[in-house]
C-alpha positions, -999 to +999 in steps of 0.1 A: -292-498+815-306-530+799-323-525+765-350-548+753-338-573+727-353-575+692-371-607+703-387-589+733-398-560+711-413-583+685-432-602+713-445-569+727-457-558+693-475-591+687-492-589+721-503-553+714-516-562+679-537-590+695-549-570+725-557-537+706-587-553+689-605-559+721-591-528+737-603-506+708-638-521+712-638-513+749-625-478+744-649-469+716-680-483+733-671-466+766-664-433+749-697-433+729-717-441+761-699-414+782-702-388+755-739-394+750-745-393+787-727-360+789-747-346+760-780-356+776-772-345+811-751-313+806-761-300+772-792-295+750-806-328+738-805-320+700-770-333+693-781-368+703-811-365+680-787-358+652-767-389+660-798-411+662-810-397+628-776-405+612-779-441+626-814-444+613-803-435+577-771-456+579-785-486+598-786-510+569-750-504+557-737-536+574-763-555+554-755-538+521-719-547+517-704-525+545-677-500+538-643-517+539-609-499+533-580-516+517-555-496+537-569-510+570-566-545+557-529-539+549-519-525+583-485-537+594-501-544+628-519-574+614-487-591+605-478-591+642-513-604+649-507-634+626-472-640+638-483-642+675-497-678+671-486-681+642-515-684+617-508-704+586-527-712+555-520-743+535-522-731+499-510-737+464-527-710+447-563-718+456-584-728+475-566-737+508-553-772+505-530-794+483-558-804+459-565-771+444-589-754+419-585-719+406-614-698+418-631-680+389-641-644+395-672-652+375-687-671+404-696-663+440-684-685+469-691-692+505-661-702+526-675-721+556-650-721+585-647-746+613-645-746+642-656-714+659-634-718+690-638-689+714-626-660+694-621-672+658-587-657+656-576-677+625-607-666+606-601-630+613-563-631+607-566-649+573-597-632+558-601-598+575-565-588+568-541-591+539-512-605+559-519-641+549-518-629+512-556-634+505-555-612+473-526-631+460-541-665+468-575-656+454-569-630+427-601-612+416-620-624+447-635-599+472-638-612+507-666-604+531-662-618+566-696-622+582-702-617+619-729-609+645-750-579+639-744-567+675-709-555+664-726-529+643-749-514+669-723-489+683-713-459+662-676-457+652-670-493+665-690-506+635-670-484+611-638-499+625-652-534+622-666-528+587-632-513+575-618-548+576-644-562+552-669-574+579-707-574+573-737-587+591-743-625+590-780-620+585-799-636+557-807-603+540-770-594+541-760-627+524-787-624+498-775-589+490-739-599+486-747-630+465-773-614+442-767-576+440-729-573+442-721-591+410-697-620+410-662-626+424-675-623+460-664-647+488-685-648+520-666-661+549-689-677+575-681-695+608-711-717+603-717-729+638-713-695+653-712-688+690-733-719+697-701-739+693-683-721+721-696-746+747-678-774+729-645-755+724-621-776+745-584-785+739-580-820+724-616-822+712-632-816+678-670-810+680-689-792+652-724-779+655-739-786+621-771-806+623-793-775+625-774-756+598-796-763+568-788-758+532-780-721+530-752-729+505-770-747+477-768-719+451-731-710+453-698-728+452-687-740+487-653-741+502-653-758+537-622-748+557-609-762+590-586-743+613-566-769+631-555-757+665-583-730+670-597-749+700-563-751+716-559-714+722-578-711+755-586-733+785-624-733+792-638-739+827-663-768+827-690-765+854-709-794+869-737-805+847-770-795+862-754-772+887-764-735+892-738-721+869-745-747+842-782-740+844-776-703+841-754-709+810-782-729+793-808-703+803-787-674+789-781-693+757-819-700+753-826-663+757-799-646+735-784-676+716-749-669+731-733-694+754-715-676+782-681-692+789-655-689+816-621-693+801-585-682+805-553-681+785-518-666+788-510-636+809-486-607+802-460-623+825-444-657+820-463-687+835-493-664+843-530-666+835-548-640+815-570-633+785-543-636+758-546-668+738-518-693+741-492-689+713-499-722+695-499-726+657-532-726+639-533-740+603-562-735+580-569-759+551-598-764+529-611-779+496-635-767+469-666-789+468-684-798+436-677-784+401-682-747+400-716-739+414-727-776+414-727-785+451-730-822+460-759-830+483-737-850+507-722-835+538-689-820+528-658-832+545-632-812+565-598-820+549-579-816+582-600-844+597-594-870+570-569-898+577-541-884+556-542-850+573-548-857+610-513-860+622-500-832+601-521-807+621-515-820+656-544-845+659-540-880+672-549-909+651-577-919+675-594-884+676-627-884+658-648-856+644-681-852+664-712-836+648-739-822+671 
């Protein structure tokens, strides 16, 4: 009888750690829908009324700092998640790059991540878990990773999402965290959001920034770039002006989400699937300005400057495109 090697077990744990996040969302959403249907069809209606009443009273929690749990952020499973790629953070104390400043707990910060990619794996791995050593790199700083409000619409799923420190990315949520939660808070925002998915292609670097107006003028800003995030999936490009391409643009105009067809690695060797390719992703960044004084010029992404390009897998000729 052949027993799996340590390497095989480690790989299996890494795949499970990565896949369980999407699987958990699917199971929770399906269970909530089925249970509610059962209550409506086969039982008296009042239990659903109780659930809806609870949601009505608790609806604003994702915009009021959430309810994160330190124990969830320290799960051993997240180490396997980070090791799958692996995810790396360039840091000598703080912020994320070789030219560092200590982050004072007496200020609030916004860490603007680029690019979004398709799933923002690096953003989640570094800032929604402790396996990259966030609390050691940024002592006295509390992270809040901001994401779409749709993740907080389903009971139990939203509690799972919020347990990692996630909150809604709405303006009211950001205002609350920056003005009513004291100081020492860091809001992690993938600035371009899902609108950038359409440009997420291996070998390209396109950031959607021109319509992202000055939401960061009152707090210290740390732009961060995840080199390799766009290399994790292969996206299908449809003929411009064709039926599918027109549908994608129409769908985006309706719900601000660009539907993509993509594939990655499968469970078997040399197969296609929905797992991202195991390619290194390195995040680096630099504090802009002096404390809360933010320069009015567009900040630069350190990984895109000449002295950093080749260190993170970019060619010398590759340029940063803003749209």
